[in-house]
ChimeraX commands (.cxc) that place a marker at each C-alpha (Angstrom):
marker #1 position -26.86,-31.00,3.13 radius 0.5
marker #1 position -29.81,-32.20,5.14 radius 0.5
marker #1 position -27.82,-33.20,8.21 radius 0.5
marker #1 position -26.10,-30.42,10.12 radius 0.5
marker #1 position -22.49,-30.91,11.13 radius 0.5
marker #1 position -22.89,-28.34,13.87 radius 0.5
marker #1 position -22.69,-30.03,17.30 radius 0.5
marker #1 position -26.11,-30.06,18.92 radius 0.5
marker #1 position -24.85,-31.30,22.26 radius 0.5
marker #1 position -24.72,-28.91,25.16 radius 0.5
marker #1 position -22.01,-28.69,27.77 radius 0.5
marker #1 position -24.41,-30.47,30.10 radius 0.5
marker #1 position -24.72,-33.72,28.17 radius 0.5
marker #1 position -22.40,-36.69,28.21 radius 0.5
marker #1 position -19.56,-36.18,25.77 radius 0.5
marker #1 position -19.13,-32.43,25.96 radius 0.5
marker #1 position -19.99,-32.40,29.63 radius 0.5
marker #1 position -17.14,-34.79,30.34 radius 0.5
marker #1 position -14.82,-32.84,28.06 radius 0.5
marker #1 position -15.62,-29.54,29.72 radius 0.5
marker #1 position -15.07,-31.06,33.16 radius 0.5
marker #1 position -11.77,-32.57,32.03 radius 0.5
marker #1 position -10.63,-29.19,30.72 radius 0.5
marker #1 position -11.60,-27.49,33.98 radius 0.5
marker #1 position -9.69,-30.08,35.97 radius 0.5
marker #1 position -6.66,-29.73,33.70 radius 0.5
marker #1 position -6.59,-33.43,32.91 radius 0.5
marker #1 position -3.60,-34.51,30.86 radius 0.5
marker #1 position -5.58,-35.77,27.85 radius 0.5
marker #1 position -8.21,-33.01,27.83 radius 0.5
marker #1 position -6.49,-30.77,25.28 radius 0.5
marker #1 position -5.95,-33.69,22.90 radius 0.5
marker #1 position -9.61,-34.66,23.22 radius 0.5
marker #1 position -10.64,-31.10,22.43 radius 0.5
marker #1 position -8.49,-31.05,19.30 radius 0.5
marker #1 position -9.74,-34.44,18.14 radius 0.5
marker #1 position -13.37,-33.44,18.55 radius 0.5
marker #1 position -13.30,-29.95,17.06 radius 0.5
marker #1 position -10.17,-29.22,15.05 radius 0.5
marker #1 position -11.61,-30.10,11.63 radius 0.5
marker #1 position -14.68,-27.90,11.82 radius 0.5
marker #1 position -12.83,-25.14,13.63 radius 0.5
marker #1 position -10.20,-25.06,10.87 radius 0.5
marker #1 position -12.84,-24.93,8.12 radius 0.5
marker #1 position -14.56,-22.06,9.90 radius 0.5
marker #1 position -11.30,-20.14,10.31 radius 0.5
marker #1 position -10.34,-20.80,6.70 radius 0.5
marker #1 position -13.75,-19.63,5.53 radius 0.5
marker #1 position -13.23,-16.30,7.29 radius 0.5
marker #1 position -9.55,-15.68,6.63 radius 0.5
marker #1 position -9.29,-17.35,3.19 radius 0.5
marker #1 position -5.70,-18.16,4.10 radius 0.5
marker #1 position -4.50,-21.60,5.23 radius 0.5
marker #1 position -1.60,-20.35,7.34 radius 0.5
marker #1 position -3.79,-17.76,9.04 radius 0.5
marker #1 position -6.48,-20.35,9.68 radius 0.5
marker #1 position -4.02,-22.72,11.36 radius 0.5
marker #1 position -2.73,-19.92,13.58 radius 0.5
marker #1 position -6.27,-18.84,14.44 radius 0.5
marker #1 position -7.30,-22.35,15.48 radius 0.5
marker #1 position -4.21,-22.84,17.64 radius 0.5
marker #1 position -4.74,-19.50,19.38 radius 0.5
marker #1 position -8.49,-20.07,19.76 radius 0.5
marker #1 position -8.04,-23.51,21.33 radius 0.5
marker #1 position -5.44,-22.15,23.72 radius 0.5
marker #1 position -7.78,-19.32,24.71 radius 0.5
marker #1 position -10.69,-21.74,25.12 radius 0.5
marker #1 position -8.63,-23.91,27.47 radius 0.5
marker #1 position -7.49,-20.87,29.48 radius 0.5
marker #1 position -11.04,-19.47,29.67 radius 0.5
marker #1 position -12.95,-22.72,30.17 radius 0.5
marker #1 position -14.23,-21.51,33.54 radius 0.5
marker #1 position -16.13,-18.74,31.73 radius 0.5
marker #1 position -18.25,-21.33,29.87 radius 0.5
marker #1 position -21.58,-21.42,31.69 radius 0.5
marker #1 position -23.49,-23.93,29.52 radius 0.5
marker #1 position -25.91,-21.19,28.45 radius 0.5
marker #1 position -25.20,-22.28,24.87 radius 0.5
marker #1 position -23.75,-25.43,23.38 radius 0.5
marker #1 position -20.06,-25.94,24.05 radius 0.5
marker #1 position -19.49,-26.12,20.29 radius 0.5
marker #1 position -21.19,-22.77,19.76 radius 0.5
marker #1 position -19.09,-21.19,22.50 radius 0.5
marker #1 position -15.87,-22.61,21.06 radius 0.5
marker #1 position -16.67,-21.68,17.47 radius 0.5
marker #1 position -17.52,-18.15,18.58 radius 0.5
marker #1 position -13.97,-17.86,19.94 radius 0.5
marker #1 position -12.61,-19.21,16.65 radius 0.5
marker #1 position -14.75,-16.82,14.59 radius 0.5
marker #1 position -13.76,-13.77,16.65 radius 0.5
marker #1 position -10.07,-14.64,16.31 radius 0.5
marker #1 position -10.45,-15.21,12.58 radius 0.5
marker #1 position -12.23,-11.89,12.02 radius 0.5
marker #1 position -9.50,-10.10,13.95 radius 0.5
marker #1 position -6.92,-11.75,11.74 radius 0.5
marker #1 position -8.86,-10.83,8.60 radius 0.5
marker #1 position -9.24,-7.19,9.69 radius 0.5
marker #1 position -5.48,-6.87,9.94 radius 0.5
marker #1 position -5.22,-7.60,6.23 radius 0.5
marker #1 position -5.73,-4.27,4.50 radius 0.5
marker #1 position -7.22,-5.90,1.41 radius 0.5
marker #1 position -10.13,-7.36,3.36 radius 0.5
marker #1 position -13.56,-5.79,2.95 radius 0.5
marker #1 position -16.50,-6.44,5.22 radius 0.5
marker #1 position -19.49,-5.27,3.22 radius 0.5
marker #1 position -21.15,-6.20,-0.05 radius 0.5
marker #1 position -23.05,-3.41,-1.75 radius 0.5
marker #1 position -26.27,-4.06,-3.63 radius 0.5
marker #1 position -24.59,-2.79,-6.79 radius 0.5
marker #1 position -22.21,-5.74,-6.56 radius 0.5
marker #1 position -24.91,-8.41,-6.32 radius 0.5
marker #1 position -28.00,-7.16,-8.15 radius 0.5
marker #1 position -28.38,-7.15,-11.96 radius 0.5
marker #1 position -28.33,-3.81,-13.78 radius 0.5
marker #1 position -31.55,-2.71,-15.49 radius 0.5
marker #1 position -32.11,0.00,-18.06 radius 0.5
marker #1 position -34.82,2.68,-17.96 radius 0.5
marker #1 position -37.38,0.25,-19.42 radius 0.5
marker #1 position -36.80,-2.33,-16.72 radius 0.5
marker #1 position -34.80,-4.68,-18.94 radius 0.5
marker #1 position -31.41,-6.17,-18.17 radius 0.5
marker #1 position -28.83,-3.65,-19.30 radius 0.5
marker #1 position -26.25,-6.35,-20.01 radius 0.5
marker #1 position -26.18,-9.86,-21.32 radius 0.5
marker #1 position -27.94,-12.50,-19.20 radius 0.5
marker #1 position -25.73,-15.56,-19.07 radius 0.5
marker #1 position -27.27,-18.87,-18.04 radius 0.5
marker #1 position -24.11,-20.60,-16.79 radius 0.5
marker #1 position -26.06,-23.08,-14.65 radius 0.5
marker #1 position -26.44,-25.57,-17.52 radius 0.5
marker #1 position -22.67,-26.10,-17.48 radius 0.5
marker #1 position -22.68,-27.42,-13.91 radius 0.5
marker #1 position -23.45,-30.98,-15.03 radius 0.5
marker #1 position -20.81,-30.90,-17.77 radius 0.5
marker #1 position -17.84,-32.96,-16.48 radius 0.5
marker #1 position -15.50,-30.96,-18.70 radius 0.5
marker #1 position -16.50,-27.72,-16.96 radius 0.5
marker #1 position -16.50,-28.82,-13.34 radius 0.5
marker #1 position -12.86,-27.94,-12.74 radius 0.5
marker #1 position -13.42,-24.51,-14.28 radius 0.5
marker #1 position -16.47,-23.93,-12.12 radius 0.5
marker #1 position -14.60,-25.02,-8.99 radius 0.5
marker #1 position -11.74,-22.62,-9.73 radius 0.5
marker #1 position -14.11,-19.75,-10.44 radius 0.5
marker #1 position -16.06,-20.39,-7.24 radius 0.5
marker #1 position -12.80,-20.44,-5.28 radius 0.5
marker #1 position -11.88,-17.08,-6.79 radius 0.5
marker #1 position -15.35,-15.72,-5.94 radius 0.5
marker #1 position -14.95,-16.78,-2.31 radius 0.5
marker #1 position -11.51,-15.17,-2.17 radius 0.5
marker #1 position -12.97,-11.89,-3.47 radius 0.5
marker #1 position -15.98,-11.98,-1.17 radius 0.5
marker #1 position -15.86,-9.98,2.10 radius 0.5
marker #1 position -15.10,-12.18,5.11 radius 0.5
marker #1 position -18.45,-11.68,6.84 radius 0.5
marker #1 position -20.33,-12.98,3.81 radius 0.5
marker #1 position -17.85,-15.73,2.95 radius 0.5
marker #1 position -18.11,-17.15,6.47 radius 0.5
marker #1 position -21.92,-17.16,6.44 radius 0.5
marker #1 position -22.06,-18.77,3.00 radius 0.5
marker #1 position -19.57,-21.52,3.83 radius 0.5
marker #1 position -21.21,-22.37,7.14 radius 0.5
marker #1 position -24.69,-22.38,5.60 radius 0.5
marker #1 position -24.15,-23.93,2.17 radius 0.5
marker #1 position -20.93,-25.93,2.50 radius 0.5
marker #1 position -21.02,-27.11,6.11 radius 0.5
marker #1 position -24.81,-27.31,6.23 radius 0.5
marker #1 position -25.35,-25.39,9.46 radius 0.5
marker #1 position -28.79,-23.95,10.12 radius 0.5
marker #1 position -29.33,-20.20,10.07 radius 0.5
marker #1 position -29.79,-20.28,13.85 radius 0.5
marker #1 position -26.48,-22.10,14.33 radius 0.5
marker #1 position -24.64,-19.63,12.10 radius 0.5
marker #1 position -26.24,-16.74,13.99 radius 0.5
marker #1 position -25.09,-18.17,17.32 radius 0.5
marker #1 position -21.48,-18.42,16.15 radius 0.5
marker #1 position -21.32,-15.05,14.40 radius 0.5
marker #1 position -23.24,-13.24,17.13 radius 0.5
marker #1 position -25.86,-11.82,14.77 radius 0.5
marker #1 position -29.57,-12.31,14.19 radius 0.5
marker #1 position -31.04,-15.07,12.01 radius 0.5
marker #1 position -32.38,-12.36,9.70 radius 0.5
marker #1 position -28.85,-10.95,9.29 radius 0.5
marker #1 position -27.54,-14.43,8.47 radius 0.5
marker #1 position -30.18,-14.85,5.77 radius 0.5
marker #1 position -29.31,-11.45,4.30 radius 0.5
marker #1 position -25.60,-12.20,4.22 radius 0.5
marker #1 position -26.08,-15.64,2.70 radius 0.5
marker #1 position -28.46,-14.27,0.06 radius 0.5
marker #1 position -26.05,-11.52,-0.97 radius 0.5
marker #1 position -23.13,-13.96,-0.94 radius 0.5
marker #1 position -25.02,-16.32,-3.26 radius 0.5
marker #1 position -25.84,-13.46,-5.63 radius 0.5
marker #1 position -22.20,-12.34,-5.56 radius 0.5
marker #1 position -21.05,-15.87,-6.44 radius 0.5
marker #1 position -23.61,-16.13,-9.27 radius 0.5
marker #1 position -22.51,-12.81,-10.72 radius 0.5
marker #1 position -18.87,-13.88,-10.49 radius 0.5
marker #1 position -19.67,-17.14,-12.28 radius 0.5
marker #1 position -21.65,-15.37,-14.98 radius 0.5
marker #1 position -18.81,-12.93,-15.56 radius 0.5
marker #1 position -16.06,-15.55,-15.55 radius 0.5
marker #1 position -17.44,-18.58,-17.39 radius 0.5
marker #1 position -17.45,-18.71,-21.15 radius 0.5
marker #1 position -20.66,-20.34,-22.38 radius 0.5
marker #1 position -22.11,-21.01,-25.87 radius 0.5
marker #1 position -23.68,-18.04,-27.60 radius 0.5
marker #1 position -27.21,-19.45,-27.48 radius 0.5
marker #1 position -27.07,-19.24,-23.69 radius 0.5
marker #1 position -26.61,-15.49,-23.73 radius 0.5
marker #1 position -29.86,-13.55,-24.05 radius 0.5
marker #1 position -30.07,-9.82,-24.47 radius 0.5
marker #1 position -32.99,-7.62,-23.55 radius 0.5
marker #1 position -34.62,-10.16,-21.21 radius 0.5
marker #1 position -37.09,-8.82,-18.67 radius 0.5
marker link #1:1,2 radius 0.2
marker link #1:2,3 radius 0.2
marker link #1:3,4 radius 0.2
marker link #1:4,5 radius 0.2
marker link #1:5,6 radius 0.2
marker link #1:6,7 radius 0.2
marker link #1:7,8 radius 0.2
marker link #1:8,9 radius 0.2
marker link #1:9,10 radius 0.2
marker link #1:10,11 radius 0.2
marker link #1:11,12 radius 0.2
marker link #1:12,13 radius 0.2
marker link #1:13,14 radius 0.2
marker link #1:14,15 radius 0.2
marker link #1:15,16 radius 0.2
marker link #1:16,17 radius 0.2
marker link #1:17,18 radius 0.2
marker link #1:18,19 radius 0.2
marker link #1:19,20 radius 0.2
marker link #1:20,21 radius 0.2
marker link #1:21,22 radius 0.2
marker link #1:22,23 radius 0.2
marker link #1:23,24 radius 0.2
marker link #1:24,25 radius 0.2
marker link #1:25,26 radius 0.2
marker link #1:26,27 radius 0.2
marker link #1:27,28 radius 0.2
marker link #1:28,29 radius 0.2
marker link #1:29,30 radius 0.2
marker link #1:30,31 radius 0.2
marker link #1:31,32 radius 0.2
marker link #1:32,33 radius 0.2
marker link #1:33,34 radius 0.2
marker link #1:34,35 radius 0.2
marker link #1:35,36 radius 0.2
marker link #1:36,37 radius 0.2
marker link #1:37,38 radius 0.2
marker link #1:38,39 radius 0.2
marker link #1:39,40 radius 0.2
marker link #1:40,41 radius 0.2
marker link #1:41,42 radius 0.2
marker link #1:42,43 radius 0.2
marker link #1:43,44 radius 0.2
marker link #1:44,45 radius 0.2
marker link #1:45,46 radius 0.2
marker link #1:46,47 radius 0.2
marker link #1:47,48 radius 0.2
marker link #1:48,49 radius 0.2
marker link #1:49,50 radius 0.2
marker link #1:50,51 radius 0.2
marker link #1:51,52 radius 0.2
marker link #1:52,53 radius 0.2
marker link #1:53,54 radius 0.2
marker link #1:54,55 radius 0.2
marker link #1:55,56 radius 0.2
marker link #1:56,57 radius 0.2
marker link #1:57,58 radius 0.2
marker link #1:58,59 radius 0.2
marker link #1:59,60 radius 0.2
marker link #1:60,61 radius 0.2
marker link #1:61,62 radius 0.2
marker link #1:62,63 radius 0.2
marker link #1:63,64 radius 0.2
marker link #1:64,65 radius 0.2
marker link #1:65,66 radius 0.2
marker link #1:66,67 radius 0.2
marker link #1:67,68 radius 0.2
marker link #1:68,69 radius 0.2
marker link #1:69,70 radius 0.2
marker link #1:70,71 radius 0.2
marker link #1:71,72 radius 0.2
marker link #1:72,73 radius 0.2
marker link #1:73,74 radius 0.2
marker link #1:74,75 radius 0.2
marker link #1:75,76 radius 0.2
marker link #1:76,77 radius 0.2
marker link #1:77,78 radius 0.2
marker link #1:78,79 radius 0.2
marker link #1:79,80 radius 0.2
marker link #1:80,81 radius 0.2
marker link #1:81,82 radius 0.2
marker link #1:82,83 radius 0.2
marker link #1:83,84 radius 0.2
marker link #1:84,85 radius 0.2
marker link #1:85,86 radius 0.2
marker link #1:86,87 radius 0.2
marker link #1:87,88 radius 0.2
marker link #1:88,89 radius 0.2
marker link #1:89,90 radius 0.2
marker link #1:90,91 radius 0.2
marker link #1:91,92 radius 0.2
marker link #1:92,93 radius 0.2
marker link #1:93,94 radius 0.2
marker link #1:94,95 radius 0.2
marker link #1:95,96 radius 0.2
marker link #1:96,97 radius 0.2
marker link #1:97,98 radius 0.2
marker link #1:98,99 radius 0.2
marker link #1:99,100 radius 0.2
marker link #1:100,101 radius 0.2
marker link #1:101,102 radius 0.2
marker link #1:102,103 radius 0.2
marker link #1:103,104 radius 0.2
marker link #1:104,105 radius 0.2
marker link #1:105,106 radius 0.2
marker link #1:106,107 radius 0.2
marker link #1:107,108 radius 0.2
marker link #1:108,109 radius 0.2
marker link #1:109,110 radius 0.2
marker link #1:110,111 radius 0.2
marker link #1:111,112 radius 0.2
marker link #1:112,113 radius 0.2
marker link #1:113,114 radius 0.2
marker link #1:114,115 radius 0.2
marker link #1:115,116 radius 0.2
marker link #1:116,117 radius 0.2
marker link #1:117,118 radius 0.2
marker link #1:118,119 radius 0.2
marker link #1:119,120 radius 0.2
marker link #1:120,121 radius 0.2
marker link #1:121,122 radius 0.2
marker link #1:122,123 radius 0.2
marker link #1:123,124 radius 0.2
marker link #1:124,125 radius 0.2
marker link #1:125,126 radius 0.2
marker link #1:126,127 radius 0.2
marker link #1:127,128 radius 0.2
marker link #1:128,129 radius 0.2
marker link #1:129,130 radius 0.2
marker link #1:130,131 radius 0.2
marker link #1:131,132 radius 0.2
marker link #1:132,133 radius 0.2
marker link #1:133,134 radius 0.2
marker link #1:134,135 radius 0.2
marker link #1:135,136 radius 0.2
marker link #1:136,137 radius 0.2
marker link #1:137,138 radius 0.2
marker link #1:138,139 radius 0.2
marker link #1:139,140 radius 0.2
marker link #1:140,141 radius 0.2
marker link #1:141,142 radius 0.2
marker link #1:142,143 radius 0.2
marker link #1:143,144 radius 0.2
marker link #1:144,145 radius 0.2
marker link #1:145,146 radius 0.2
marker link #1:146,147 radius 0.2
marker link #1:147,148 radius 0.2
marker link #1:148,149 radius 0.2
marker link #1:149,150 radius 0.2
marker link #1:150,151 radius 0.2
marker link #1:151,152 radius 0.2
marker link #1:152,153 radius 0.2
marker link #1:153,154 radius 0.2
marker link #1:154,155 radius 0.2
marker link #1:155,156 radius 0.2
marker link #1:156,157 radius 0.2
marker link #1:157,158 radius 0.2
marker link #1:158,159 radius 0.2
marker link #1:159,160 radius 0.2
marker link #1:160,161 radius 0.2
marker link #1:161,162 radius 0.2
marker link #1:162,163 radius 0.2
marker link #1:163,164 radius 0.2
marker link #1:164,165 radius 0.2
marker link #1:165,166 radius 0.2
marker link #1:166,167 radius 0.2
marker link #1:167,168 radius 0.2
marker link #1:168,169 radius 0.2
marker link #1:169,170 radius 0.2
marker link #1:170,171 radius 0.2
marker link #1:171,172 radius 0.2
marker link #1:172,173 radius 0.2
marker link #1:173,174 radius 0.2
marker link #1:174,175 radius 0.2
marker link #1:175,176 radius 0.2
marker link #1:176,177 radius 0.2
marker link #1:177,178 radius 0.2
marker link #1:178,179 radius 0.2
marker link #1:179,180 radius 0.2
marker link #1:180,181 radius 0.2
marker link #1:181,182 radius 0.2
marker link #1:182,183 radius 0.2
marker link #1:183,184 radius 0.2
marker link #1:184,185 radius 0.2
marker link #1:185,186 radius 0.2
marker link #1:186,187 radius 0.2
marker link #1:187,188 radius 0.2
marker link #1:188,189 radius 0.2
marker link #1:189,190 radius 0.2
marker link #1:190,191 radius 0.2
marker link #1:191,192 radius 0.2
marker link #1:192,193 radius 0.2
marker link #1:193,194 radius 0.2
marker link #1:194,195 radius 0.2
marker link #1:195,196 radius 0.2
marker link #1:196,197 radius 0.2
marker link #1:197,198 radius 0.2
marker link #1:198,199 radius 0.2
marker link #1:199,200 radius 0.2
marker link #1:200,201 radius 0.2
marker link #1:201,202 radius 0.2
marker link #1:202,203 radius 0.2
marker link #1:203,204 radius 0.2
marker link #1:204,205 radius 0.2
marker link #1:205,206 radius 0.2
marker link #1:206,207 radius 0.2
marker link #1:207,208 radius 0.2
marker link #1:208,209 radius 0.2
marker link #1:209,210 radius 0.2
marker link #1:210,211 radius 0.2
marker link #1:211,212 radius 0.2
marker link #1:212,213 radius 0.2
marker link #1:213,214 radius 0.2
marker link #1:214,215 radius 0.2
view
């Protein structure tokens, strides 16, 4: 996506400035305005981290309540959206950590191809990408990608969804996750490799698309 969906307004400009002031004053419609403006993106962020719809809904509700209670701590040093999404992300990661099955790291062995002693691919190289434009395979690809995201550690899944699905810039992702831009790029790169490996291992493609001994 060429257009970012991440709010670029700061708490000092018109819409968010008025919203922040309304929240601080405890105006009757302020909470509803907050939900209308941010619920969709906040939910997608929470879902990307937790990979569980019920958990994501709970995270968003708790995060919005905390944002309203702590609105006086927002100092306009960052965008209001960034501040709010950081609260959502922190709550979602806490929820994910409580699930014992959740991992938070991807090893290089999981994302890099295996080579033999001569520098050749040790296994079959499957070019699954040609199936992307096949209408008959799109459902399969979508299901496999969903499974790959479910298996991916939360830190990487969140970065990948924000960057490649929502179209946020690396700087915007870094602001929400509280990490450096370089760390965002590393996580997204590893997440993409993980997804490619998962696709290659899960999709059945014609034999002429499998090449052995490629360098």
